[in-house]
N, C-alpha and C positions, 0 to 999 in steps of 0.2 A: 853652043852652050845655052844661049838665050832661048832657043826653041825648046830645049829640054826643060827649062824652068817653066816656060809657059805651059807646056804639055803637063808637067807635074801639077801645076796649079789648077788647070782645067780638070785633070783626073781627080784631084782631091775634092774639088767642088762637086763633081758628079757623084763621088762616093758619099759625100755628106748629104747630097740631095736624095740619093737612094736610101740612105740610112733613115733620113727623116720621113721618107714616104713609107718605109717599112715599120718604123717605130713611132707611133703617135698616140697621144692620150685621147681616149674616146670620151671619157667623162670623169668628173671628179666631184665629190660631195663631202661636206663636213657636217657633223652632227653636234647638237648641244646636249650637255649633261643635264639630267633631271634628278633633283634631290627628293622627289616625291616618295612618300612611304608606301612601298609596294612589297607584298609578300612574294616569296619564291620558294622553290623546293629545297629541303634540307637546311633551312635557316629560319630565323624569326622565332615566333612563339610556338610552343608545343604544349597545348592544353591536354587534359586527360582525354583519352580516346573514348571515354564513356559519356562525354558531352554530347548533347543532342543537337545543339545549334552552334555553328562556327561562323566567325566573321570571314570575309572574303580573302583576307591575307593569310589564312591558316592553311598550310600544306603539310605540317609535321605534327604528329600526335604522340602522346606519352602513354606507355603501357607499363604498369607495375604489377608483378605477379609474385605472390608469396609461395614458398614451397608447399605450405599447407593447402593452398588453393589448387596448386598444380597436381599434386600426387597424394590425395587423401588416403588412398589405399596403395600399398606397395606395388609398383609396376603398373598402376592404373592411373591414367592422366585425364584430367577434366578439360580436354581441348574444346569441346563444344560449348561448355559453359563460359570459359574464359573468352573465347572468340566471339560469342554472342554478346557478353557484357561489354566488350571493347569494340564491337561493331566492325570486326575484321572485314567482313564481306562488303559492307557499305564503303568503308574508307579505301579499300583496295580498288573498288570500281571507280572511285573518284580520283584515283591517282595519288592519294596521300601516302606518306611514309611514316614509319614508327621509330620512336626511341624506346628501348626496352631496358627495364631494370628488374633483376631477380633478387628478391629480398627474403632473408631468413629471420629478421628481427625488426619489427615495426612497433615502437612504443605506442601505447594507447591509454585510454582512461580506465580500462578494466584489465584485470589480470588475465593473461592469455599467452599462447605461444604460436609462432608462425611457422614452425616445422610440423610435419605430420605426427600424429600420435604413434603410428607404427615405428617411426624412426626414433622418437623419444624413448619408446619402450625397448628398442634394440640396443641403445647405447648404455654401456656400463656407467659412464659418468656423463650424462647428457648435457649439462651446462648449469647456468645460474638464473634463478628467478630474481627479478629486481622490482623495486618500487622507488623511483627516484624523481628528481625534478624534470627528467625527460618524459616520464610517464611510467606505465607498468608494462611488464612483458617478460620475455625469457631470452637469454643470450646463450646460444648453443656453444658447446665446447668445440671450438674450431680446430683444436689440436688433434682431435680424435680421428684415427686413420679410417675407421668405418664411416664416419660422417663425410670425410673427403671422398671416399670411394663412391658413396651413394650420390653425393653432390655431382660428381663427374658423370654419373649415369643419367642424372636428371638433365644436365646441360646437353648431353648427347641426344636425349629425347627431344629437347627443345629445338635443337638444330635440325633433326630429322623432320620435324613438323614445320618449322618456320624459317629455316636457314637456307632454303633452296634458291632464293632470289634476293633482290634488294629492298623488298617491302619493309623489313626491319633493317634500317640503314645505320642506326647508331645503337650501341650497347654501352650503357653506363654500368661498368662492372661493379655490381653490388656484392651480394653474397656475404660479406663480412661486416659485422658491426650494426649499430642502430641505423635504421633506414637504409642499410647497405652502403653506409658512408665510411666504412673502414675505421671506425672509432667506437669505443664503448665508454660508459661513465664509470671509470675505475673507482670513484668515490662511493659508488653504490655497492661495492663489494664484488664486482664482476671481475673475473680473471682476465688478465691482459690478452690481447690478440696474439697469435703465434708469430714466430719470426719469419723473415723474408722467404726462406726456402719452402716453408709450408704454405705461406700465403700465395706463392706462385702457382701452387697446385690448384688453387681456386680460379686461376686465370687461364692457363694454357688450354683447357678443354674447349673454351669458347672460340679459339682461333680456328680450329678445324670444324666446329659445329656451325659457325657463321662466317664462311670465307669471304662474303661480299660486304660485311658490315665494317664500320669504323668503331674502334673501341676507345673508351675514355675511363680514366681512373680519378678518384677523388683528390689525390695528391700526386706530386711528381715523383712517384716511386722509381727506383732503379729498374723495376720491371716495365714501367711505362716507357722509359727511355730505350730499354733493350728491344722492345717490340714496336716502337714508333707510335705509341698511343697518344690520344688527346687527353685532356684534363677537364674536370667539371667542378663547378663551384656552386654549392647549394645555399650559399649566403650572399648571392649577388645583390648589390645595393647596400650591404652593410659595410661601411667604410673600414672599420678596424679589422673585421674578419677577412674581407677581400684583400686588404693590404698585406696581411699575414700570409695569405694564400699566394699572392703575387711574389712575396719575398721568398717563399719556398721554391717557386718556379725559377726565380732569378738566381738564387744562391744555393738551393738545396738545404740540407740540414738534418737534424735529429728527428726521427719519428717518435713522438712523445708517447705512443702506445706501447712501444717495446724498447725505447732508448737505443735503437739502432741508428746508425748514420745511413739510412736507406732512402732519404729524400735527395734527389739528384737535380742539379741545375739543368733546366730545360727552357731557357729564355726564348729560343726560336722554335719551340715545338709547334706553335700555332701556324707556322708556315707550311707544315706538312700534315698536321692532324688537328681535328676540330676541338674547340673549346665550348663547353656547354654548361649546364647547371639550371638553377631556378632562382627566382627572386626570393629574398629572405622573408620569413614569416615574422621576424622580430620587429619590423617597422610597418606602419600603416601605408596604404596606397597614397593617402594625402601627403605623407612625408616623402615617400619615394618618388612620386610623380608630380608633385606640386612644389612644396617648400624646398625640397632638396633635389629637384629634377636634374639640374646640371651636374651635381655630384654623382647621381645615379648613372647618368649618361656617360660621364667620364670614366667611371669604374667599369662599366660594361665595354666601353670603347677600348680602354687601356688593357683590358683582359683579352681583346680580340675575340669576343664572344660570337659564336655562330647561332646558338639557339638557347632559349630559356623555357623551362616548363618542368612539371605541370603548374607550378605557381608562376603565373604570368601577370603582366600589367593589365589594368582594368581602367575603364573610363571613371573619372572622378566627378561626381555631380553632373554626369552626362557629357563631360568634356574629355575628348580623346587626345588632347594635345600631348600629354605625357606618353601615352601609349604609342602614338605615331613617332614621336621624337626618338624614343628608345629603339623602335623598329628600324628607323633610319640609320642607326649606328650599330646594327648587328649584321654579321655575315658579309657576304659578297654583294657587290653592286656592279655587275658587268655592263659595259657599254662599248660601242664602237665610235671612236671619235672622227674617223675619216674612212672613206672608201674611194677607190679609183679603178677605172677600167682602162686598160692599155691594150692596143693592138700591136702584135708582133707578127708581121706578115699575115699568115692565115690563122694565127692564134690570138685569142682574146684572153687577157689575164685580169683577174680580179684581185686587188690588193686591199686588205683591210687592216686597220690599226685598232687593237683591242686595249681596253683599260679597265681597271678595277678600282672604283672609288669607295669600296667598302672597307671593313676592318679585318677581313679574313679572305682567304682564297675560296674558290669552289673546289671542294676536295675530291670530287669524283670526276674521272676522265670520261664524261659522257661525250658522245659523238656530236659534232657540229656539221650541219649540212647547208650548202648553198642551193637555193631553188630558183630555177628560171621558168617563168610561166608566160603563156601568150595572153592576149587580151580576153580570152574566154575563161581564163583561170586554169587552163590545162597545163600540167607540168611537162615541160619538154626536156628538162635536165635537172637532175639531183646529184650533187657531187659532194663528197666528204671534204671538209676543210681540215688541212693538216695542222691542227692546233691542240696543245695539251692544256686544257683549262686550269688544272691545278697550278700551273706555272705562271698564270696571270695574277701576279701578286699585287696587293694594294700599292698604288703610287708608281707602278711600272707600266711600260707600254710593250706590247708584243705585236709585231707586224707579220702578217701571214698572206701568202699569195697562192692562187690556184688558177689553173687554166680552165676556161669554159669552152668546151669543144663544140657545143651546139648553138651557141649564141649567134654566130655569124649567119647560120642558115635561118635562124629565127628573124634576124633583122631583114634578111633578103625577102622572106616570104610574107611576114606580117608587118614589118616595120614598127612593131609594137612588142614590148616585153616588160616584164617586171622581174627584178632580182631581189631576193630576200634571203635572210639567214635565220636558222633556228637551231636550238639545242634540244636533243631528243633524250627523254627519260627511257632507259632501256627496259624498265618494268612495263611501261605502257606503250612504247613505240611511238609516242606523240611528242611534238614540241612542247616544252614545259616551262621555259624560263622567260621572264619578263626582263627586257633590257632597260637600263636606266638612261633612256634617250627621250628627250623632250618631245612630247606629242605622240609617242608610241609606247608609253609605259604599260598600257593595258593589253598590248599585243604579245603573242608568243612567237611571232615571226617579225623580225626587224626588216622593214623595207629599205633597201639600199638605193635602188634605182628604179624609176618608172619612165619608160620612153613612149611618148605619144599614146598614153593610156590613162584614161580617167579611172583611177583605182576605186573611186567611189561608185 
């Protein structure tokens, strides 16, 4: 009996020794979070695409098109003029993305209309002219079936021209109301907007026209919840207006334009769909970014805002403190807090822990790759990391593992290697995202490990 016990102990010891020899940690590294203000794709400021000079943090641009600009003659679209004015070719080449809004009524200083003359002439009851505190313009009769039909054809044409990839990444569903914001000034004698069933006819054509885009609505309409849309706030920074908007999102309520109970509670919508908008024009930059800076930051942060534009923050008296602080509290801030290499027999496993220190997810499921290079920079392995970026929510950790099949041979031959990770924009095929990691904020590949290699 005693011999059997000794044999069992020896056997167990050998098994443990073998297990330890098979499974041992090769390397481990932790990283420090960086709070630096850094721009990234699909978040941050979105100035007009007609701007000639952009700051380095800008990767998102805003394009606004009126129906009058788009289709001055029935069935004839001014693609070249619009694309030239908004520099489509230049921004695409630079890997920028667009926010698009299609508008039928934009109040101005002079009497005008933003729908084409041919359409105005075809409608038996085209709409209402107005001269109000908002400005002067023309509000189309959104109830008209012919207007709806032509609108749907215009959206289809937009999709055929611009909806074939992710260049236009966000669409703020305009169409109805002043500035495309789904409200009109009823006190100016303008007829109310149509009910929910008609309004939805201005929404659904976009879904097939732009299958890769994310959509946002001005309020948390039942339609927004039905289709999983995001929401935008064109009064960002205005405390009273933003709080009312947040209350709609939290509680739902009555849509004051039609008196329908068509606003739906969507308090967690930001977890799966983007929040956008622009800074209010009712307050000065001095007030927004200096005297009331913390309030502005809190409103943007509590809204889980991913982007703002075309009205964006500006330097005040040459000082960008407010600009940068607001940028620090928009969108996602992805980083890797730790990485570990483990050897399992002949397999080497890379384990990474991902975190998001931002106020919103990264909503697109772009592919993430691990790169292994030798000391000459030659790539000897590129493998996709099995991670779903939209699920890396603020305040949570996601740990992901992947086997590196060629790392063992690299160690044997060169005894030198570098392992990095990058997130690829499918439109460009290039690594595009800066990680919020101290010392590597300006790189689009995060270096995880460097063995016996002077990376400089």
